[in-house]
C-alpha positions as CSV (number, residue, x, y, z in Angstrom):
1,M,0.0,0.0,0.0
2,T,1.3,3.5,-0.7
3,F,0.3,6.8,0.7
4,T,1.0,10.1,-1.0
5,V,0.7,13.2,1.3
6,K,1.0,16.9,0.3
7,L,2.0,19.1,3.2
8,E,1.9,22.9,3.4
9,L,2.8,25.2,6.2
10,A,0.8,28.3,6.9
11,S,4.1,30.2,7.3
12,A,5.1,29.2,3.7
13,Q,8.4,27.7,4.9
14,S,9.9,24.9,2.9
15,L,9.3,21.4,4.0
16,K,12.1,20.0,1.7
17,D,13.9,17.2,3.4
18,M,11.6,17.2,6.4
19,P,11.7,13.6,7.8
20,L,8.3,12.1,8.5
21,E,7.1,8.8,9.9
22,L,3.9,7.0,9.0
23,L,2.3,5.4,12.1
24,A,0.0,2.4,12.1
25,D,-1.8,2.0,15.4
26,G,0.9,4.2,17.0
27,V,3.9,2.3,15.6
28,A,6.2,3.7,13.0
29,V,5.9,1.5,9.9
30,A,7.5,3.8,7.2
31,R,9.8,6.8,6.9
32,A,10.2,9.3,4.1
33,T,11.3,12.9,3.5
34,A,9.3,15.7,1.8
35,D,10.4,16.9,-1.6
36,E,10.6,20.6,-2.6
37,T,6.8,20.8,-3.2
38,G,5.9,19.2,0.2
39,K,5.0,15.8,-1.3
40,V,5.8,12.7,0.7
41,L,5.4,9.1,-0.5
42,F,5.2,6.2,2.0
43,A,5.2,2.5,1.1
44,T,4.1,0.0,3.6
45,Q,2.8,-3.6,3.9
46,V,0.3,-2.8,6.6
47,K,-3.3,-3.1,5.2
48,A,-5.6,-1.7,7.9
49,A,-4.8,0.5,10.8
50,K,-5.4,3.8,12.5
51,W,-3.0,6.0,10.6
52,A,-1.1,9.1,11.7
53,L,2.0,11.2,10.6
54,R,4.7,12.6,12.8
55,V,7.9,14.5,12.3
56,D,10.9,12.1,12.8
57,R,12.7,14.0,15.5
58,T,15.9,12.0,15.4
59,I,17.5,14.7,13.2
60,L,17.1,17.3,16.0
61,K,20.3,18.0,17.9
62,T,20.5,19.0,21.5
63,H,22.1,22.4,21.9
64,R,23.9,23.2,25.1
65,A,24.4,26.7,26.4
66,P,28.1,27.7,26.6
């Protein structure tokens, strides 16, 4: 099964390379990044579930104050 999602931010910021996860019943089953137009394509073997999207926060780095 494939999902195509088109994302847009109200602030008009670019979503290019934004890492996202597709969740099936709360479990990440696919990961993908947005292209320059905000489109994301997910491919998964899961057939039926309660679906959700979330930002993959593993790219965020912890900044320490000097």
